[in-house]
PDB file with one MODEL, atoms N, CA, C and O in Angstrom:
MODEL        1
ATOM      1  N   THR A   1     105.496-125.905 139.595  1.00  0.00           N
ATOM      2  CA  THR A   1     106.728-125.308 140.061  1.00  0.00           C
ATOM      3  C   THR A   1     107.768-125.353 138.963  1.00  0.00           C
ATOM      4  O   THR A   1     107.729-126.205 138.075  1.00  0.00           O
ATOM      5  N   GLU A   2     108.675-124.439 139.040  1.00  0.00           N
ATOM      6  CA  GLU A   2     109.809-124.440 138.116  1.00  0.00           C
ATOM      7  C   GLU A   2     111.069-124.982 138.784  1.00  0.00           C
ATOM      8  O   GLU A   2     112.079-125.196 138.113  1.00  0.00           O
ATOM      9  N   ASP A   3     111.022-125.204 140.086  1.00  0.00           N
ATOM     10  CA  ASP A   3     112.162-125.688 140.847  1.00  0.00           C
ATOM     11  C   ASP A   3     112.283-127.201 140.677  1.00  0.00           C
ATOM     12  O   ASP A   3     111.381-127.937 141.077  1.00  0.00           O
ATOM     13  N   PRO A   4     113.393-127.681 140.086  1.00  0.00           N
ATOM     14  CA  PRO A   4     113.528-129.123 139.864  1.00  0.00           C
ATOM     15  C   PRO A   4     113.601-129.935 141.161  1.00  0.00           C
ATOM     16  O   PRO A   4     113.196-131.097 141.175  1.00  0.00           O
ATOM     17  N   THR A   5     114.101-129.355 142.232  1.00  0.00           N
ATOM     18  CA  THR A   5     114.162-130.066 143.515  1.00  0.00           C
ATOM     19  C   THR A   5     112.754-130.327 144.044  1.00  0.00           C
ATOM     20  O   THR A   5     112.440-131.440 144.466  1.00  0.00           O
ATOM     21  N   ILE A   6     111.913-129.301 144.021  1.00  0.00           N
ATOM     22  CA  ILE A   6     110.522-129.465 144.469  1.00  0.00           C
ATOM     23  C   ILE A   6     109.792-130.442 143.561  1.00  0.00           C
ATOM     24  O   ILE A   6     109.004-131.259 144.038  1.00  0.00           O
ATOM     25  N   ARG A   7     110.042-130.370 142.264  1.00  0.00           N
ATOM     26  CA  ARG A   7     109.384-131.274 141.314  1.00  0.00           C
ATOM     27  C   ARG A   7     109.734-132.726 141.612  1.00  0.00           C
ATOM     28  O   ARG A   7     108.864-133.594 141.534  1.00  0.00           O
ATOM     29  N   ARG A   8     111.001-133.010 141.954  1.00  0.00           N
ATOM     30  CA  ARG A   8     111.398-134.388 142.302  1.00  0.00           C
ATOM     31  C   ARG A   8     110.713-134.831 143.594  1.00  0.00           C
ATOM     32  O   ARG A   8     110.250-135.967 143.686  1.00  0.00           O
ATOM     33  N   GLN A   9     110.644-133.953 144.585  1.00  0.00           N
ATOM     34  CA  GLN A   9     109.993-134.291 145.848  1.00  0.00           C
ATOM     35  C   GLN A   9     108.512-134.571 145.633  1.00  0.00           C
ATOM     36  O   GLN A   9     107.973-135.517 146.207  1.00  0.00           O
ATOM     37  N   LEU A  10     107.855-133.768 144.821  1.00  0.00           N
ATOM     38  CA  LEU A  10     106.430-133.974 144.538  1.00  0.00           C
ATOM     39  C   LEU A  10     106.212-135.293 143.815  1.00  0.00           C
ATOM     40  O   LEU A  10     105.198-135.956 144.032  1.00  0.00           O
ATOM     41  N   GLY A  11     107.141-135.680 142.969  1.00  0.00           N
ATOM     42  CA  GLY A  11     107.032-136.940 142.238  1.00  0.00           C
ATOM     43  C   GLY A  11     107.142-138.164 143.128  1.00  0.00           C
ATOM     44  O   GLY A  11     106.686-139.244 142.752  1.00  0.00           O
ATOM     45  N   LYS A  12     107.742-138.012 144.310  1.00  0.00           N
ATOM     46  CA  LYS A  12     107.908-139.132 145.233  1.00  0.00           C
ATOM     47  C   LYS A  12     106.730-139.304 146.185  1.00  0.00           C
ATOM     48  O   LYS A  12     106.694-140.272 146.945  1.00  0.00           O
ATOM     49  N   LEU A  13     105.774-138.396 146.161  1.00  0.00           N
ATOM     50  CA  LEU A  13     104.634-138.477 147.074  1.00  0.00           C
ATOM     51  C   LEU A  13     103.766-139.685 146.771  1.00  0.00           C
ATOM     52  O   LEU A  13     103.683-140.141 145.631  1.00  0.00           O
ATOM     53  N   ARG A  14     103.117-140.198 147.822  1.00  0.00           N
ATOM     54  CA  ARG A  14     102.174-141.298 147.670  1.00  0.00           C
ATOM     55  C   ARG A  14     100.837-140.891 148.274  1.00  0.00           C
ATOM     56  O   ARG A  14     100.760-139.986 149.104  1.00  0.00           O
ATOM     57  N   ILE A  15      99.805-141.567 147.848  1.00  0.00           N
ATOM     58  CA  ILE A  15      98.471-141.290 148.381  1.00  0.00           C
ATOM     59  C   ILE A  15      98.507-141.471 149.897  1.00  0.00           C
ATOM     60  O   ILE A  15      99.020-142.471 150.400  1.00  0.00           O
ATOM     61  N   GLY A  16      97.971-140.516 150.601  1.00  0.00           N
ATOM     62  CA  GLY A  16      97.905-140.582 152.046  1.00  0.00           C
ATOM     63  C   GLY A  16      98.994-139.790 152.758  1.00  0.00           C
ATOM     64  O   GLY A  16      98.898-139.564 153.964  1.00  0.00           O
ATOM     65  N   ASP A  17     100.036-139.359 152.030  1.00  0.00           N
ATOM     66  CA  ASP A  17     101.066-138.533 152.648  1.00  0.00           C
ATOM     67  C   ASP A  17     100.468-137.187 153.031  1.00  0.00           C
ATOM     68  O   ASP A  17      99.628-136.644 152.314  1.00  0.00           O
ATOM     69  N   GLN A  18     100.906-136.655 154.160  1.00  0.00           N
ATOM     70  CA  GLN A  18     100.451-135.335 154.596  1.00  0.00           C
ATOM     71  C   GLN A  18     101.526-134.325 154.248  1.00  0.00           C
ATOM     72  O   GLN A  18     102.694-134.496 154.599  1.00  0.00           O
ATOM     73  N   ILE A  19     101.119-133.265 153.550  1.00  0.00           N
ATOM     74  CA  ILE A  19     102.081-132.283 153.072  1.00  0.00           C
ATOM     75  C   ILE A  19     101.626-130.873 153.416  1.00  0.00           C
ATOM     76  O   ILE A  19     100.462-130.635 153.738  1.00  0.00           O
ATOM     77  N   ARG A  20     102.571-129.948 153.341  1.00  0.00           N
ATOM     78  CA  ARG A  20     102.268-128.519 153.447  1.00  0.00           C
ATOM     79  C   ARG A  20     102.906-127.863 152.225  1.00  0.00           C
ATOM     80  O   ARG A  20     104.097-128.034 151.963  1.00  0.00           O
ATOM     81  N   ILE A  21     102.105-127.119 151.493  1.00  0.00           N
ATOM     82  CA  ILE A  21     102.625-126.395 150.342  1.00  0.00           C
ATOM     83  C   ILE A  21     102.360-124.914 150.522  1.00  0.00           C
ATOM     84  O   ILE A  21     101.386-124.510 151.158  1.00  0.00           O
ATOM     85  N   ARG A  22     103.239-124.119 149.956  1.00  0.00           N
ATOM     86  CA  ARG A  22     103.055-122.674 149.931  1.00  0.00           C
ATOM     87  C   ARG A  22     103.233-122.231 148.496  1.00  0.00           C
ATOM     88  O   ARG A  22     104.145-122.675 147.797  1.00  0.00           O
ATOM     89  N   GLY A  23     102.365-121.368 148.077  1.00  0.00           N
ATOM     90  CA  GLY A  23     102.418-120.881 146.709  1.00  0.00           C
ATOM     91  C   GLY A  23     101.249-119.963 146.439  1.00  0.00           C
ATOM     92  O   GLY A  23     100.679-119.374 147.357  1.00  0.00           O
ATOM     93  N   TRP A  24     100.896-119.847 145.172  1.00  0.00           N
ATOM     94  CA  TRP A  24      99.815-118.964 144.756  1.00  0.00           C
ATOM     95  C   TRP A  24      98.818-119.730 143.898  1.00  0.00           C
ATOM     96  O   TRP A  24      99.181-120.645 143.160  1.00  0.00           O
ATOM     97  N   LEU A  25      97.545-119.332 144.012  1.00  0.00           N
ATOM     98  CA  LEU A  25      96.572-119.840 143.054  1.00  0.00           C
ATOM     99  C   LEU A  25      96.986-119.307 141.688  1.00  0.00           C
ATOM    100  O   LEU A  25      97.372-118.146 141.555  1.00  0.00           O
ATOM    101  N   ALA A  26      96.904-120.151 140.694  1.00  0.00           N
ATOM    102  CA  ALA A  26      97.437-119.776 139.387  1.00  0.00           C
ATOM    103  C   ALA A  26      96.495-120.219 138.289  1.00  0.00           C
ATOM    104  O   ALA A  26      95.547-120.968 138.525  1.00  0.00           O
ATOM    105  N   GLU A  27      96.770-119.742 137.084  1.00  0.00           N
ATOM    106  CA  GLU A  27      96.087-120.252 135.902  1.00  0.00           C
ATOM    107  C   GLU A  27      97.143-120.469 134.830  1.00  0.00           C
ATOM    108  O   GLU A  27      98.172-119.794 134.795  1.00  0.00           O
ATOM    109  N   TYR A  28      96.863-121.423 133.962  1.00  0.00           N
ATOM    110  CA  TYR A  28      97.816-121.743 132.903  1.00  0.00           C
ATOM    111  C   TYR A  28      97.049-122.050 131.637  1.00  0.00           C
ATOM    112  O   TYR A  28      95.854-122.344 131.675  1.00  0.00           O
ATOM    113  N   GLY A  29      97.739-121.978 130.523  1.00  0.00           N
ATOM    114  CA  GLY A  29      97.103-122.233 129.242  1.00  0.00           C
ATOM    115  C   GLY A  29      97.938-123.166 128.398  1.00  0.00           C
ATOM    116  O   GLY A  29      99.151-123.280 128.573  1.00  0.00           O
ATOM    117  N   GLY A  30      97.267-123.826 127.484  1.00  0.00           N
ATOM    118  CA  GLY A  30      97.923-124.731 126.558  1.00  0.00           C
ATOM    119  C   GLY A  30      98.182-124.053 125.230  1.00  0.00           C
ATOM    120  O   GLY A  30      97.811-122.897 125.025  1.00  0.00           O
ATOM    121  N   SER A  31      98.816-124.773 124.338  1.00  0.00           N
ATOM    122  CA  SER A  31      99.159-124.217 123.032  1.00  0.00           C
ATOM    123  C   SER A  31      97.932-124.022 122.146  1.00  0.00           C
ATOM    124  O   SER A  31      98.000-123.297 121.154  1.00  0.00           O
ATOM    125  N   GLN A  32      96.811-124.657 122.488  1.00  0.00           N
ATOM    126  CA  GLN A  32      95.597-124.537 121.682  1.00  0.00           C
ATOM    127  C   GLN A  32      94.653-123.474 122.219  1.00  0.00           C
ATOM    128  O   GLN A  32      93.520-123.359 121.752  1.00  0.00           O
ATOM    129  N   GLY A  33      95.108-122.698 123.195  1.00  0.00           N
ATOM    130  CA  GLY A  33      94.319-121.582 123.688  1.00  0.00           C
ATOM    131  C   GLY A  33      93.459-121.868 124.899  1.00  0.00           C
ATOM    132  O   GLY A  33      92.859-120.942 125.446  1.00  0.00           O
ATOM    133  N   ALA A  34      93.375-123.118 125.343  1.00  0.00           N
ATOM    134  CA  ALA A  34      92.565-123.435 126.515  1.00  0.00           C
ATOM    135  C   ALA A  34      93.267-122.926 127.765  1.00  0.00           C
ATOM    136  O   ALA A  34      94.473-123.109 127.926  1.00  0.00           O
ATOM    137  N   ILE A  35      92.513-122.290 128.642  1.00  0.00           N
ATOM    138  CA  ILE A  35      93.067-121.762 129.885  1.00  0.00           C
ATOM    139  C   ILE A  35      92.397-122.461 131.053  1.00  0.00           C
ATOM    140  O   ILE A  35      91.174-122.596 131.095  1.00  0.00           O
ATOM    141  N   ARG A  36      93.212-122.904 132.001  1.00  0.00           N
ATOM    142  CA  ARG A  36      92.699-123.525 133.219  1.00  0.00           C
ATOM    143  C   ARG A  36      93.111-122.660 134.386  1.00  0.00           C
ATOM    144  O   ARG A  36      94.217-122.121 134.421  1.00  0.00           O
ATOM    145  N   GLY A  37      92.214-122.534 135.337  1.00  0.00           N
ATOM    146  CA  GLY A  37      92.504-121.718 136.505  1.00  0.00           C
ATOM    147  C   GLY A  37      91.995-122.375 137.760  1.00  0.00           C
ATOM    148  O   GLY A  37      91.731-123.577 137.780  1.00  0.00           O
ATOM    149  N   SER A  38      91.858-121.598 138.798  1.00  0.00           N
ATOM    150  CA  SER A  38      91.421-122.096 140.096  1.00  0.00           C
ATOM    151  C   SER A  38      90.027-121.616 140.410  1.00  0.00           C
ATOM    152  O   SER A  38      89.639-120.506 140.047  1.00  0.00           O
ATOM    153  N   GLY A  39      89.271-122.469 141.095  1.00  0.00           N
ATOM    154  CA  GLY A  39      87.991-122.036 141.627  1.00  0.00           C
ATOM    155  C   GLY A  39      88.241-121.062 142.767  1.00  0.00           C
ATOM    156  O   GLY A  39      89.242-121.173 143.474  1.00  0.00           O
ATOM    157  N   ILE A  40      87.343-120.118 142.947  1.00  0.00           N
ATOM    158  CA  ILE A  40      87.574-119.122 143.997  1.00  0.00           C
ATOM    159  C   ILE A  40      86.573-119.243 145.142  1.00  0.00           C
ATOM    160  O   ILE A  40      86.645-118.482 146.106  1.00  0.00           O
ATOM    161  N   THR A  41      85.637-120.193 145.046  1.00  0.00           N
ATOM    162  CA  THR A  41      84.698-120.427 146.141  1.00  0.00           C
ATOM    163  C   THR A  41      84.653-121.917 146.441  1.00  0.00           C
ATOM    164  O   THR A  41      85.077-122.732 145.622  1.00  0.00           O
ATOM    165  N   ARG A  42      84.145-122.270 147.597  1.00  0.00           N
ATOM    166  CA  ARG A  42      84.022-123.674 147.971  1.00  0.00           C
ATOM    167  C   ARG A  42      82.817-124.333 147.317  1.00  0.00           C
ATOM    168  O   ARG A  42      82.737-125.561 147.269  1.00  0.00           O
ATOM    169  N   SER A  43      81.886-123.545 146.817  1.00  0.00           N
ATOM    170  CA  SER A  43      80.657-124.111 146.269  1.00  0.00           C
ATOM    171  C   SER A  43      80.696-124.278 144.754  1.00  0.00           C
ATOM    172  O   SER A  43      79.705-124.715 144.169  1.00  0.00           O
ATOM    173  N   ASP A  44      81.809-123.944 144.100  1.00  0.00           N
ATOM    174  CA  ASP A  44      81.850-124.093 142.652  1.00  0.00           C
ATOM    175  C   ASP A  44      81.940-125.563 142.270  1.00  0.00           C
ATOM    176  O   ASP A  44      82.404-126.393 143.052  1.00  0.00           O
ATOM    177  N   SER A  45      81.496-125.872 141.070  1.00  0.00           N
ATOM    178  CA  SER A  45      81.508-127.249 140.591  1.00  0.00           C
ATOM    179  C   SER A  45      81.707-127.239 139.090  1.00  0.00           C
ATOM    180  O   SER A  45      81.653-126.191 138.447  1.00  0.00           O
ATOM    181  N   GLY A  46      81.938-128.421 138.539  1.00  0.00           N
ATOM    182  CA  GLY A  46      82.123-128.536 137.104  1.00  0.00           C
ATOM    183  C   GLY A  46      83.527-128.157 136.679  1.00  0.00           C
ATOM    184  O   GLY A  46      84.454-128.153 137.488  1.00  0.00           O
ATOM    185  N   ASN A  47      83.676-127.836 135.391  1.00  0.00           N
ATOM    186  CA  ASN A  47      84.968-127.462 134.840  1.00  0.00           C
ATOM    187  C   ASN A  47      85.447-126.164 135.491  1.00  0.00           C
ATOM    188  O   ASN A  47      84.704-125.184 135.539  1.00  0.00           O
ATOM    189  N   GLY A  48      86.659-126.154 135.981  1.00  0.00           N
ATOM    190  CA  GLY A  48      87.209-124.968 136.628  1.00  0.00           C
ATOM    191  C   GLY A  48      87.029-124.962 138.130  1.00  0.00           C
ATOM    192  O   GLY A  48      87.364-123.971 138.778  1.00  0.00           O
ATOM    193  N   ALA A  49      86.510-126.036 138.706  1.00  0.00           N
ATOM    194  CA  ALA A  49      86.285-126.084 140.147  1.00  0.00           C
ATOM    195  C   ALA A  49      87.506-126.609 140.900  1.00  0.00           C
ATOM    196  O   ALA A  49      87.448-126.821 142.111  1.00  0.00           O
ATOM    197  N   CYS A  50      88.596-126.815 140.192  1.00  0.00           N
ATOM    198  CA  CYS A  50      89.795-127.332 140.856  1.00  0.00           C
ATOM    199  C   CYS A  50      90.681-126.177 141.303  1.00  0.00           C
ATOM    200  O   CYS A  50      90.493-125.033 140.891  1.00  0.00           O
ATOM    201  N   GLU A  51      91.643-126.499 142.147  1.00  0.00           N
ATOM    202  CA  GLU A  51      92.610-125.516 142.595  1.00  0.00           C
ATOM    203  C   GLU A  51      93.937-125.778 141.884  1.00  0.00           C
ATOM    204  O   GLU A  51      94.498-126.867 142.006  1.00  0.00           O
ATOM    205  N   THR A  52      94.432-124.810 141.159  1.00  0.00           N
ATOM    206  CA  THR A  52      95.717-124.897 140.491  1.00  0.00           C
ATOM    207  C   THR A  52      96.684-124.035 141.299  1.00  0.00           C
ATOM    208  O   THR A  52      96.477-122.830 141.443  1.00  0.00           O
ATOM    209  N   VAL A  53      97.731-124.651 141.822  1.00  0.00           N
ATOM    210  CA  VAL A  53      98.649-123.951 142.715  1.00  0.00           C
ATOM    211  C   VAL A  53     100.046-123.934 142.110  1.00  0.00           C
ATOM    212  O   VAL A  53     100.580-124.969 141.711  1.00  0.00           O
ATOM    213  N   TYR A  54     100.627-122.741 142.049  1.00  0.00           N
ATOM    214  CA  TYR A  54     102.034-122.596 141.684  1.00  0.00           C
ATOM    215  C   TYR A  54     102.828-122.782 142.975  1.00  0.00           C
ATOM    216  O   TYR A  54     102.786-121.919 143.851  1.00  0.00           O
ATOM    217  N   VAL A  55     103.550-123.897 143.103  1.00  0.00           N
ATOM    218  CA  VAL A  55     104.200-124.279 144.356  1.00  0.00           C
ATOM    219  C   VAL A  55     105.562-123.603 144.470  1.00  0.00           C
ATOM    220  O   VAL A  55     106.400-123.716 143.576  1.00  0.00           O
ATOM    221  N   ARG A  56     105.772-122.893 145.590  1.00  0.00           N
ATOM    222  CA  ARG A  56     107.059-122.242 145.874  1.00  0.00           C
ATOM    223  C   ARG A  56     107.811-122.951 147.000  1.00  0.00           C
ATOM    224  O   ARG A  56     109.041-122.990 146.996  1.00  0.00           O
ATOM    225  N   GLN A  57     107.069-123.516 147.969  1.00  0.00           N
ATOM    226  CA  GLN A  57     107.685-124.266 149.062  1.00  0.00           C
ATOM    227  C   GLN A  57     106.874-125.536 149.284  1.00  0.00           C
ATOM    228  O   GLN A  57     105.664-125.574 149.061  1.00  0.00           O
ATOM    229  N   PHE A  58     107.576-126.569 149.728  1.00  0.00           N
ATOM    230  CA  PHE A  58     106.945-127.869 149.910  1.00  0.00           C
ATOM    231  C   PHE A  58     107.571-128.542 151.119  1.00  0.00           C
ATOM    232  O   PHE A  58     108.787-128.499 151.303  1.00  0.00           O
ATOM    233  N   GLU A  59     106.730-129.170 151.950  1.00  0.00           N
ATOM    234  CA  GLU A  59     107.226-129.872 153.131  1.00  0.00           C
ATOM    235  C   GLU A  59     106.393-131.141 153.350  1.00  0.00           C
ATOM    236  O   GLU A  59     105.164-131.087 153.363  1.00  0.00           O
ATOM    237  N   LEU A  60     107.062-132.268 153.521  1.00  0.00           N
ATOM    238  CA  LEU A  60     106.390-133.526 153.851  1.00  0.00           C
ATOM    239  C   LEU A  60     106.238-133.579 155.362  1.00  0.00           C
ATOM    240  O   LEU A  60     107.232-133.633 156.085  1.00  0.00           O
ATOM    241  N   LEU A  61     104.994-133.565 155.846  1.00  0.00           N
ATOM    242  CA  LEU A  61     104.730-133.572 157.284  1.00  0.00           C
ATOM    243  C   LEU A  61     104.732-134.986 157.854  1.00  0.00           C
ATOM    244  O   LEU A  61     105.316-135.230 158.910  1.00  0.00           O
ATOM    245  N   ALA A  62     104.079-135.920 157.160  1.00  0.00           N
ATOM    246  CA  ALA A  62     103.998-137.306 157.626  1.00  0.00           C
ATOM    247  C   ALA A  62     103.834-138.232 156.431  1.00  0.00           C
ATOM    248  O   ALA A  62     103.010-137.988 155.549  1.00  0.00           O
ATOM    249  N   SER A  63     104.621-139.288 156.411  1.00  0.00           N
ATOM    250  CA  SER A  63     104.527-140.280 155.356  1.00  0.00           C
ATOM    251  C   SER A  63     103.450-141.295 155.711  1.00  0.00           C
ATOM    252  O   SER A  63     103.213-141.567 156.888  1.00  0.00           O
ATOM    253  N   ASN A  64     102.811-141.845 154.716  1.00  0.00           N
ATOM    254  CA  ASN A  64     101.779-142.847 154.945  1.00  0.00           C
ATOM    255  C   ASN A  64     102.377-144.254 154.933  1.00  0.00           C
ATOM    256  O   ASN A  64     101.664-145.225 154.676  1.00  0.00           O
ATOM    257  N   GLN A  65     103.658-144.371 155.204  1.00  0.00           N
ATOM    258  CA  GLN A  65     104.291-145.686 155.250  1.00  0.00           C
ATOM    259  C   GLN A  65     103.952-146.335 156.585  1.00  0.00           C
ATOM    260  O   GLN A  65     104.677-146.164 157.565  1.00  0.00           O
ATOM    261  N   SER A  66     102.864-147.072 156.622  1.00  0.00           N
ATOM    262  CA  SER A  66     102.419-147.716 157.851  1.00  0.00           C
ATOM    263  C   SER A  66     102.596-149.227 157.734  1.00  0.00           C
ATOM    264  O   SER A  66     102.966-149.746 156.681  1.00  0.00           O
ATOM    265  N   ILE A  67     102.327-149.909 158.821  1.00  0.00           N
ATOM    266  CA  ILE A  67     102.405-151.370 158.838  1.00  0.00           C
ATOM    267  C   ILE A  67     101.385-151.970 157.867  1.00  0.00           C
ATOM    268  O   ILE A  67     101.633-153.024 157.282  1.00  0.00           O
ATOM    269  N   TRP A  68     100.252-151.312 157.696  1.00  0.00           N
ATOM    270  CA  TRP A  68      99.216-151.828 156.802  1.00  0.00           C
ATOM    271  C   TRP A  68      99.647-151.716 155.347  1.00  0.00           C
ATOM    272  O   TRP A  68      99.380-152.621 154.557  1.00  0.00           O
ATOM    273  N   ARG A  69     100.303-150.633 154.981  1.00  0.00           N
ATOM    274  CA  ARG A  69     100.793-150.493 153.602  1.00  0.00           C
ATOM    275  C   ARG A  69     101.864-151.538 153.329  1.00  0.00           C
ATOM    276  O   ARG A  69     101.876-152.153 152.263  1.00  0.00           O
ATOM    277  N   SER A  70     102.760-151.741 154.284  1.00  0.00           N
ATOM    278  CA  SER A  70     103.803-152.759 154.116  1.00  0.00           C
ATOM    279  C   SER A  70     103.190-154.152 154.006  1.00  0.00           C
ATOM    280  O   SER A  70     103.632-154.960 153.189  1.00  0.00           O
ATOM    281  N   ALA A  71     102.181-154.438 154.819  1.00  0.00           N
ATOM    282  CA  ALA A  71     101.507-155.736 154.758  1.00  0.00           C
ATOM    283  C   ALA A  71     100.807-155.921 153.417  1.00  0.00           C
ATOM    284  O   ALA A  71     100.778-157.030 152.883  1.00  0.00           O
ATOM    285  N   TRP A  72     100.250-154.858 152.873  1.00  0.00           N
ATOM    286  CA  TRP A  72      99.576-154.945 151.575  1.00  0.00           C
ATOM    287  C   TRP A  72     100.577-155.296 150.484  1.00  0.00           C
ATOM    288  O   TRP A  72     100.302-156.159 149.649  1.00  0.00           O
ATOM    289  N   TYR A  73     101.738-154.637 150.478  1.00  0.00           N
ATOM    290  CA  TYR A  73     102.761-154.948 149.475  1.00  0.00           C
ATOM    291  C   TYR A  73     103.259-156.388 149.636  1.00  0.00           C
ATOM    292  O   TYR A  73     103.456-157.091 148.645  1.00  0.00           O
ATOM    293  N   PHE A  74     103.462-156.824 150.876  1.00  0.00           N
ATOM    294  CA  PHE A  74     103.911-158.188 151.121  1.00  0.00           C
ATOM    295  C   PHE A  74     102.887-159.195 150.609  1.00  0.00           C
ATOM    296  O   PHE A  74     103.253-160.190 149.985  1.00  0.00           O
ATOM    297  N   SER A  75     101.596-158.938 150.874  1.00  0.00           N
ATOM    298  CA  SER A  75     100.561-159.871 150.424  1.00  0.00           C
ATOM    299  C   SER A  75     100.458-159.895 148.899  1.00  0.00           C
ATOM    300  O   SER A  75     100.166-160.939 148.316  1.00  0.00           O
ATOM    301  N   LEU A  76     100.691-158.770 148.260  1.00  0.00           N
ATOM    302  CA  LEU A  76     100.673-158.728 146.800  1.00  0.00           C
ATOM    303  C   LEU A  76     101.807-159.562 146.216  1.00  0.00           C
ATOM    304  O   LEU A  76     101.598-160.316 145.265  1.00  0.00           O
ATOM    305  N   VAL A  77     102.997-159.432 146.776  1.00  0.00           N
ATOM    306  CA  VAL A  77     104.145-160.224 146.317  1.00  0.00           C
ATOM    307  C   VAL A  77     103.887-161.709 146.560  1.00  0.00           C
ATOM    308  O   VAL A  77     104.197-162.542 145.708  1.00  0.00           O
ATOM    309  N   LEU A  78     103.325-162.040 147.712  1.00  0.00           N
ATOM    310  CA  LEU A  78     103.012-163.423 148.029  1.00  0.00           C
ATOM    311  C   LEU A  78     101.979-164.000 147.053  1.00  0.00           C
ATOM    312  O   LEU A  78     102.117-165.142 146.614  1.00  0.00           O
ATOM    313  N   LEU A  79     100.966-163.234 146.717  1.00  0.00           N
ATOM    314  CA  LEU A  79      99.956-163.678 145.757  1.00  0.00           C
ATOM    315  C   LEU A  79     100.576-163.942 144.386  1.00  0.00           C
ATOM    316  O   LEU A  79     100.303-164.968 143.763  1.00  0.00           O
ATOM    317  N   LEU A  80     101.410-163.012 143.920  1.00  0.00           N
ATOM    318  CA  LEU A  80     102.059-163.205 142.619  1.00  0.00           C
ATOM    319  C   LEU A  80     102.962-164.436 142.625  1.00  0.00           C
ATOM    320  O   LEU A  80     103.010-165.173 141.640  1.00  0.00           O
ATOM    321  N   ALA A  81     103.673-164.661 143.722  1.00  0.00           N
ATOM    322  CA  ALA A  81     104.534-165.838 143.820  1.00  0.00           C
ATOM    323  C   ALA A  81     103.701-167.120 143.775  1.00  0.00           C
ATOM    324  O   ALA A  81     104.107-168.097 143.146  1.00  0.00           O
ATOM    325  N   GLN A  82     102.554-167.126 144.430  1.00  0.00           N
ATOM    326  CA  GLN A  82     101.687-168.307 144.415  1.00  0.00           C
ATOM    327  C   GLN A  82     101.123-168.565 143.027  1.00  0.00           C
ATOM    328  O   GLN A  82     101.016-169.719 142.614  1.00  0.00           O
ATOM    329  N   ILE A  83     100.764-167.527 142.306  1.00  0.00           N
ATOM    330  CA  ILE A  83     100.250-167.687 140.937  1.00  0.00           C
ATOM    331  C   ILE A  83     101.334-168.256 140.041  1.00  0.00           C
ATOM    332  O   ILE A  83     101.070-169.174 139.265  1.00  0.00           O
ATOM    333  N   ILE A  84     102.538-167.734 140.130  1.00  0.00           N
ATOM    334  CA  ILE A  84     103.650-168.246 139.313  1.00  0.00           C
ATOM    335  C   ILE A  84     103.935-169.704 139.659  1.00  0.00           C
ATOM    336  O   ILE A  84     104.144-170.522 138.763  1.00  0.00           O
ATOM    337  N   TYR A  85     103.946-170.032 140.935  1.00  0.00           N
ATOM    338  CA  TYR A  85     104.189-171.413 141.359  1.00  0.00           C
ATOM    339  C   TYR A  85     103.094-172.341 140.833  1.00  0.00           C
ATOM    340  O   TYR A  85     103.393-173.433 140.348  1.00  0.00           O
ATOM    341  N   TYR A  86     101.838-171.923 140.922  1.00  0.00           N
ATOM    342  CA  TYR A  86     100.712-172.751 140.482  1.00  0.00           C
ATOM    343  C   TYR A  86     100.809-173.060 138.994  1.00  0.00           C
ATOM    344  O   TYR A  86     100.623-174.208 138.590  1.00  0.00           O
ATOM    345  N   PHE A  87     101.095-172.061 138.178  1.00  0.00           N
ATOM    346  CA  PHE A  87     101.130-172.279 136.740  1.00  0.00           C
ATOM    347  C   PHE A  87     102.438-172.889 136.251  1.00  0.00           C
ATOM    348  O   PHE A  87     102.509-173.354 135.113  1.00  0.00           O
ATOM    349  N   SER A  88     103.468-172.897 137.082  1.00  0.00           N
ATOM    350  CA  SER A  88     104.729-173.497 136.655  1.00  0.00           C
ATOM    351  C   SER A  88     104.798-174.990 136.977  1.00  0.00           C
ATOM    352  O   SER A  88     105.673-175.685 136.462  1.00  0.00           O
ATOM    353  N   ARG A  89     103.900-175.493 137.813  1.00  0.00           N
ATOM    354  CA  ARG A  89     103.887-176.914 138.140  1.00  0.00           C
ATOM    355  C   ARG A  89     103.327-177.694 136.951  1.00  0.00           C
ATOM    356  O   ARG A  89     102.406-177.227 136.282  1.00  0.00           O
ATOM    357  N   PRO A  90     103.873-178.867 136.690  1.00  0.00           N
ATOM    358  CA  PRO A  90     103.345-179.670 135.559  1.00  0.00           C
ATOM    359  C   PRO A  90     101.954-180.211 135.876  1.00  0.00           C
ATOM    360  O   PRO A  90     101.622-180.505 137.025  1.00  0.00           O
ATOM    361  N   PHE A  91     101.159-180.332 134.825  1.00  0.00           N
ATOM    362  CA  PHE A  91      99.792-180.868 134.956  1.00  0.00           C
ATOM    363  C   PHE A  91      99.860-182.388 135.079  1.00  0.00           C
ATOM    364  O   PHE A  91     100.553-183.048 134.305  1.00  0.00           O
ATOM    365  N   LYS A  92      99.133-182.942 136.060  1.00  0.00           N
ATOM    366  CA  LYS A  92      99.087-184.396 136.246  1.00  0.00           C
ATOM    367  C   LYS A  92      97.640-184.837 136.228  1.00  0.00           C
ATOM    368  O   LYS A  92      96.802-184.299 136.952  1.00  0.00           O
ATOM    369  N   ARG A  93      97.355-185.823 135.392  1.00  0.00           N
ATOM    370  CA  ARG A  93      95.993-186.388 135.345  1.00  0.00           C
ATOM    371  C   ARG A  93      95.822-187.372 136.475  1.00  0.00           C
ATOM    372  O   ARG A  93      96.758-188.076 136.854  1.00  0.00           O
ATOM    373  N   LYS A  94      94.610-187.416 137.011  1.00  0.00           N
ATOM    374  CA  LYS A  94      94.333-188.354 138.086  1.00  0.00           C
ATOM    375  C   LYS A  94      93.670-189.580 137.538  1.00  0.00           C
ATOM    376  O   LYS A  94      93.352-190.499 138.291  1.00  0.00           O
TER     377      LYS A  94
ENDMDL
END
């Protein structure tokens, strides 16, 4: 997309979010002459089997912010805190 508002919204997406996009199948090229496009059948594979979409409209239908995702982040923070606490304690010989 060329729209900076849509680009910012797309940048905030997370895995598992449900979205609706409207646009066109597109192809683009790099400065070295390589061109990438969209596959046109469901059975294609290999290089070029992806869908390249020029996004004109974007809508977030449902966020994947669930209790399980929040619990995962909490457990990660708790694990890091325990590791820091463990290594910051002085070593004592028995």
